C-alpha positions in Angstrom: -7.0 99.6 -2.2 -10.0 99.3 -4.4 -9.4 98.4 -8.0 -10.8 99.9 -11.2 -10.5 98.7 -14.7 -10.1 101.5 -17.2 -11.0 100.8 -20.8 -9.3 103.3 -23.1 -8.2 103.3 -26.7 -5.7 106.1 -26.2 -2.6 105.5 -24.1 1.1 106.4 -24.3 3.1 106.4 -26.4 0.1 107.6 -28.3 0.0 111.4 -28.4 -2.7 114.1 -28.5 -5.4 115.4 -26.2 -7.2 112.0 -26.1 -4.4 110.4 -24.1 -3.9 112.9 -21.3 -7.2 112.9 -19.5 -7.0 109.3 -18.3 -3.2 109.2 -18.2 -3.5 111.9 -15.5 -6.4 110.3 -13.7 -4.4 107.0 -13.6 -1.4 108.9 -12.3 -3.2 110.2 -9.2 -5.9 107.6 -8.5 -3.7 105.7 -6.0 -3.6 108.9 -3.8 -7.4 108.5 -3.3 -7.7 104.8 -2.6 -8.0 103.3 -6.1 -5.6 101.1 -8.0 -6.1 101.5 -11.7 -5.7 98.7 -14.3 -5.6 99.9 -17.9 -6.9 97.9 -20.9 -5.9 99.3 -24.2 -5.1 98.0 -27.8 -1.7 96.5 -28.5 -1.6 97.9 -32.1 -3.8 101.0 -32.3 -4.0 103.6 -35.1 -2.7 106.7 -33.4 -2.7 110.1 -35.2 0.6 111.0 -33.3 3.2 109.5 -31.1 4.6 111.2 -28.0 7.1 109.0 -26.0 7.5 111.8 -23.4 4.0 111.0 -22.0 5.2 107.6 -20.7 7.0 109.3 -17.8 3.6 109.9 -16.2 2.7 106.2 -16.1 2.8 105.1 -12.4 5.4 102.5 -11.6 4.0 99.0 -11.3 0.8 99.8 -13.2 -0.9 96.8 -14.7 -1.6 97.5 -18.4 -3.5 94.8 -20.3 -3.2 94.8 -24.1 -4.8 92.8 -26.9 -4.6 93.1 -30.6 -7.2 95.1 -32.5 -8.2 94.9 -36.1 -9.1 98.2 -37.7 -10.0 99.0 -41.4 -7.4 101.7 -41.7 -4.8 99.7 -43.6 -7.4 99.0 -46.3 -8.6 102.6 -46.1 -5.1 104.0 -46.7 -4.5 101.6 -49.6 -7.9 102.6 -51.1 -7.2 106.4 -50.9 -3.5 106.1 -51.7 -2.0 107.1 -48.4 1.2 105.8 -47.0 1.0 103.1 -44.4 2.6 105.1 -41.6 0.4 108.2 -42.3 -1.7 108.7 -39.2 -5.4 109.3 -39.5 -6.4 112.8 -38.3 -9.7 113.4 -36.5 -12.3 116.1 -37.4 -12.1 115.7 -41.2 -8.8 117.5 -41.4 -7.3 117.4 -44.9 -4.1 118.9 -46.2 -5.4 118.6 -49.8 -7.7 121.2 -51.4 -10.4 118.8 -52.5 -11.1 115.4 -51.1 -10.9 112.7 -53.8 -13.9 110.6 -54.8 -12.3 107.6 -53.0 -12.0 109.7 -49.8 -15.7 110.6 -50.0 -16.6 107.0 -50.6 -14.5 106.0 -47.6 -16.3 108.5 -45.4 -19.6 107.1 -46.4 -18.4 103.6 -45.7 -17.0 104.7 -42.4 -20.2 106.4 -41.3 -22.6 103.6 -42.4 -20.7 100.4 -41.9 -18.5 101.1 -38.8 -20.9 102.0 -36.1 -20.2 103.4 -33.6 -16.7 103.8 -35.1 -13.9 101.9 -36.8 -12.9 100.2 -33.5 -16.2 98.1 -33.4 -14.3 94.9 -34.3 -12.5 95.1 -30.9 -15.7 94.9 -28.9 -16.4 91.1 -29.0 -12.8 90.0 -28.5 -12.4 92.5 -25.7 -15.5 91.3 -23.9 -14.4 87.7 -24.2 -10.8 88.5 -23.0 -11.9 90.7 -20.1 -14.6 88.3 -18.9 -12.0 85.6 -18.6 -9.4 87.9 -17.0 -11.8 89.3 -14.5 -12.8 85.8 -13.2 -9.3 85.5 -11.7 -8.6 89.2 -11.2 -11.7 90.8 -9.6 -12.1 94.6 -9.6 -14.5 96.9 -7.8 -15.6 99.0 -10.8 -15.0 99.5 -14.5 -14.6 102.8 -16.5 -14.9 103.4 -20.2 -13.7 106.6 -21.9 -14.7 107.7 -25.3 -14.6 108.5 -28.1 -14.1 106.1 -29.6 -17.5 105.0 -28.3 -16.8 101.4 -28.9 -15.0 101.5 -25.5 -18.4 102.2 -23.9 -20.0 99.2 -25.7 -17.2 96.9 -24.3 -17.9 98.2 -20.8 -21.6 97.9 -21.2 -21.3 94.2 -22.2 -19.0 93.5 -19.2 -21.4 95.4 -16.9 -24.4 93.4 -18.0 -22.5 90.1 -18.0 -20.7 90.4 -14.7 -22.8 93.1 -12.9 -19.8 95.3 -12.2 -20.4 99.0 -11.4 -19.7 101.0 -14.5 -18.7 104.7 -15.0 -18.8 106.0 -18.6 -16.6 109.1 -19.3 -17.3 111.3 -22.3 -14.5 113.5 -23.5 -16.6 114.6 -26.5 -20.3 114.3 -27.4 -21.6 111.4 -29.5 -24.3 112.3 -32.0 -23.7 116.0 -31.3 -20.0 116.0 -32.0 -19.0 118.7 -34.5 -18.3 116.4 -37.5 -21.3 114.1 -37.1 -23.1 115.7 -40.0 -20.1 115.0 -42.2 -20.5 111.2 -41.8 -23.1 111.0 -44.6 -25.2 108.7 -42.5 -28.3 107.0 -43.8 -31.5 107.3 -41.8 -30.9 103.7 -40.5 -27.3 104.4 -39.5 -28.3 107.7 -37.8 -31.0 105.9 -35.9 -28.6 103.2 -34.7 -26.1 105.8 -33.4 -28.9 107.5 -31.4 -30.1 104.2 -30.1 -26.6 103.1 -28.9 -26.0 106.6 -27.4 -29.2 106.4 -25.4 -28.5 102.9 -24.3 -25.1 103.8 -22.9 -26.4 106.9 -21.2 -29.2 105.0 -19.7 -27.4 101.9 -18.5 -24.1 103.3 -17.0 -24.2 103.6 -13.2 -22.4 106.9 -13.4 -21.7 109.3 -16.3 -18.9 111.9 -16.3 -18.7 114.6 -18.9 -16.2 117.5 -19.5 -18.5 120.5 -19.5 -21.8 121.8 -18.2 -23.0 122.2 -21.8 -22.4 118.6 -22.6 -24.4 117.7 -19.4 -27.3 119.7 -20.7 -27.0 118.2 -24.1 -27.1 114.6 -22.8 -30.1 115.5 -20.6 -32.1 115.8 -23.8 -31.1 112.3 -24.7 -31.5 110.6 -21.4 -32.7 112.5 -18.4 -30.5 111.6 -15.4 -27.6 112.9 -13.3 -24.4 113.8 -15.1 -21.2 114.6 -13.2 -18.9 117.2 -14.7 -15.2 116.8 -14.4 -13.4 119.1 -16.7 -9.9 118.5 -18.2 -7.1 120.2 -16.4 -3.4 120.9 -16.0 -0.7 119.0 -14.0 0.9 121.4 -11.6 3.2 118.6 -10.3 5.3 118.1 -13.4 8.7 119.6 -13.7 8.3 122.8 -15.7 11.2 124.2 -17.7 12.9 127.1 -15.9 14.8 128.4 -18.9 11.9 129.8 -20.9 11.9 133.4 -21.9 9.1 135.2 -23.7 9.2 135.4 -27.5 10.9 138.5 -28.7 8.2 139.0 -31.4 4.5 139.5 -30.8 3.7 135.8 -31.1 0.2 134.4 -31.3 0.4 130.7 -30.7 -2.3 128.0 -31.3 -1.6 124.5 -30.0 -3.5 121.6 -31.6 -5.1 120.7 -35.0 -6.6 123.5 -37.1 -9.6 121.7 -38.6 -12.0 123.3 -41.0 -14.5 124.3 -38.3 -11.7 125.9 -36.3 -10.7 128.3 -39.1 -11.4 131.8 -37.7 -11.7 134.0 -40.8 -12.4 137.2 -38.8 -9.2 136.6 -36.8 -7.1 136.5 -40.0 -9.0 139.5 -41.4 -8.4 141.5 -38.2 -4.7 140.8 -38.4 -4.6 141.8 -42.0 -6.3 145.1 -41.2 -4.1 145.7 -38.2 -1.0 145.2 -40.3 -2.1 148.3 -42.3 -3.2 150.3 -39.3 -0.3 149.5 -36.9 2.8 150.3 -38.9 5.3 148.5 -36.7 3.2 145.4 -36.3 4.7 143.9 -39.5 8.1 143.9 -37.9 6.8 142.1 -34.8 4.0 139.8 -35.7 4.5 136.0 -35.6 1.7 133.4 -35.9 2.6 130.0 -34.6 0.4 127.0 -35.5 1.5 123.9 -33.6 -0.1 120.8 -35.1 -1.8 119.7 -38.2 -3.3 122.5 -40.3 -6.2 121.9 -42.7 -5.9 123.2 -46.3 -8.8 125.6 -45.8 -6.7 127.4 -43.1 -3.7 127.6 -45.4 -5.9 129.1 -48.1 -7.4 131.7 -45.6 -3.9 132.7 -44.5 -2.9 133.3 -48.1 -6.1 135.2 -48.8 -5.3 137.7 -46.0 -1.5 137.8 -46.8 -0.4 136.2 -43.6 1.8 133.4 -44.9 5.0 135.3 -44.3 4.1 135.9 -40.7 3.1 132.3 -40.0 5.2 129.3 -38.8 3.5 125.9 -39.1 5.1 123.4 -36.8 4.0 119.7 -36.9 3.0 117.8 -33.8 5.5 118.2 -31.0 6.0 116.2 -27.8 4.1 117.6 -24.8 7.3 118.7 -23.1 8.2 120.9 -26.0 4.6 122.2 -26.3 4.8 123.4 -22.7 7.8 125.6 -23.6 6.1 127.1 -26.5 3.0 127.9 -24.4 5.1 129.6 -21.8 7.1 131.6 -24.3 4.1 132.8 -26.5 3.0 136.4 -26.1 -0.6 135.4 -26.6 -2.2 132.0 -26.7 -5.0 131.5 -29.2 -8.0 129.4 -28.2 -10.2 128.8 -31.2 -13.5 127.2 -30.5 -15.1 125.2 -33.4 -17.7 127.2 -35.3 -20.3 124.5 -35.0 -23.8 124.2 -33.5 -22.3 122.6 -30.3 -19.7 125.4 -29.9 -21.1 126.6 -26.5 -20.3 123.2 -24.8 -16.8 122.9 -26.2 -14.0 123.1 -23.7 -10.8 121.9 -25.4 -8.2 120.2 -23.2 -5.6 122.8 -24.0 -7.6 125.6 -22.3 -6.4 124.5 -18.9 -2.8 124.3 -19.8 -3.2 127.7 -21.3 -4.5 129.2 -18.1 -1.7 127.7 -16.1 1.1 128.9 -18.5 1.3 132.4 -17.2 0.5 133.8 -20.7 -2.7 135.7 -21.7 -5.4 133.8 -23.7 -7.4 135.1 -26.6 -10.5 132.9 -26.9 -12.3 133.2 -30.2 -15.7 131.5 -29.9 -19.1 131.9 -28.2 -18.8 134.6 -25.5 -21.6 132.8 -23.6 -20.0 129.4 -24.0 -18.3 127.1 -21.4 -14.8 127.9 -22.6 -15.4 131.7 -22.3 -16.9 131.1 -18.8 -13.6 129.4 -17.7 -11.5 132.2 -19.2 -13.6 134.8 -17.3 -13.8 132.9 -14.1 -10.0 132.5 -13.9 -9.3 136.0 -15.3 -7.0 134.3 -17.9 -7.7 136.4 -20.9 -10.3 137.8 -23.3 -13.1 136.1 -25.1 -14.5 137.4 -28.4 -17.2 136.0 -30.8 -15.9 134.6 -34.1 -18.3 136.9 -36.0 -17.3 140.0 -34.1 -14.5 141.5 -36.2 -14.4 144.7 -34.3 -14.0 143.1 -30.9 -11.3 140.7 -32.3 -9.3 143.7 -33.6 -9.7 145.6 -30.4 -8.5 142.6 -28.3 -5.4 142.1 -30.4 -4.6 145.8 -30.6 -4.8 146.1 -26.8 -2.6 143.0 -26.3 -0.2 144.5 -28.8 0.0 147.8 -27.0 0.8 146.0 -23.7 3.4 144.0 -25.6 5.1 147.2 -26.7 5.1 148.5 -23.2 6.5 145.1 -21.9 3.4 144.8 -19.7 1.7 141.8 -21.5 1.2 139.0 -18.9 -1.5 136.8 -17.5 -3.4 137.8 -14.4 -5.1 134.4 -13.9 -6.5 133.4 -10.5 -8.3 130.6 -8.7 -7.0 127.9 -11.0 -6.2 125.3 -8.4 -9.6 123.6 -8.9 -8.4 122.5 -12.4 -5.2 120.7 -11.2 -5.2 117.1 -12.3 -4.8 116.0 -8.6 -7.9 117.8 -7.5 -9.9 116.6 -10.5 -8.8 113.0 -9.7 -10.0 113.4 -6.2 -13.4 114.4 -7.6 -13.4 111.3 -9.8 -12.5 109.0 -6.9 -15.4 110.4 -4.9 -17.7 109.5 -7.7 -16.3 106.0 -7.9 -16.6 105.7 -4.1 -20.3 106.7 -4.3 -20.9 104.3 -7.2 -19.8 101.2 -5.2 -21.2 102.2 -1.9 
């Protein structure tokens, strides 16, 4: 059994999408000849906690942990947040206007913590792992980011010990949707780009989650990029007591950040409430996860508050039930320049849920391509109000006829086991 050291910031009981990709790879790697060893912080700053994910950790797994120092305690004190208030990604705010202290904090974050606020874990981790690896040899190392400090740890180990290194990117680096919000100086921007290119050039193998991200990175460092999407775990015990919602429920799972606020969707629902007289009796909007203030304002603008349930972060086991019960699952792609390459992790659990998906985003994007390929739903452009209305209206008519269901097909390629097999083949090739 070959051994691979996985360097990841996110690990159970931390919750959220950032945890699941490598939790699932680790779960299945032994089936393909690789024994994973996980290195993760002992005291990280997680946005959410989900103890239910711990059931997927393989028995006997070696998990190495060291303490990390992060500036978030000082940040929370500076902006007046409670100590146990998790930091949300993507500039999500539940207040209408960010305070001056929050704006100052963003500027400090962008220009002094490069590549991210976990930079202070790099040197201690390199020192710790270098010593540990002397007595516990491995065949390869993997880093997964963001946070991209994980890649800098792996790069230093790779150069020091000449271990084969695979860098996995769950999101872009300088082309991530909120990069422009970091208020970077020219010097800081240049440093981000330099580090990004260095990682992309030096890693033996690079894995990305979408074809669009592969094309984007090609413009930074021309080389081969392997695409392994996120996926769904078809081997977990699914609840068998789930019945479809009685109401015409539109459910969105995950954070609703400002760039994921689909005004034309809210406008379409407002107009349909006037046009479809019985829709008011049946409509229910479910937003599962943190909701930005801008989304709340938009829902109020289009008179949708009374139809909307906002439910805080839930354990993954409960999320699965909500997905299976929803009449329609909303997949909102960020309205940003990199939108075509975005394939959110939830898309794959959506297509496996047995419920139809309404994807609001670029119709020529990677997410829309997956929806089309698997026949899992309908994709409409965020700016196309007419198509959004038509899609919802058609789904509503099927709902009233008790015929609303998913017709997805050919989704087995997205199972976590099959995706892990692909990862193992890349690791095999890297050390051969």
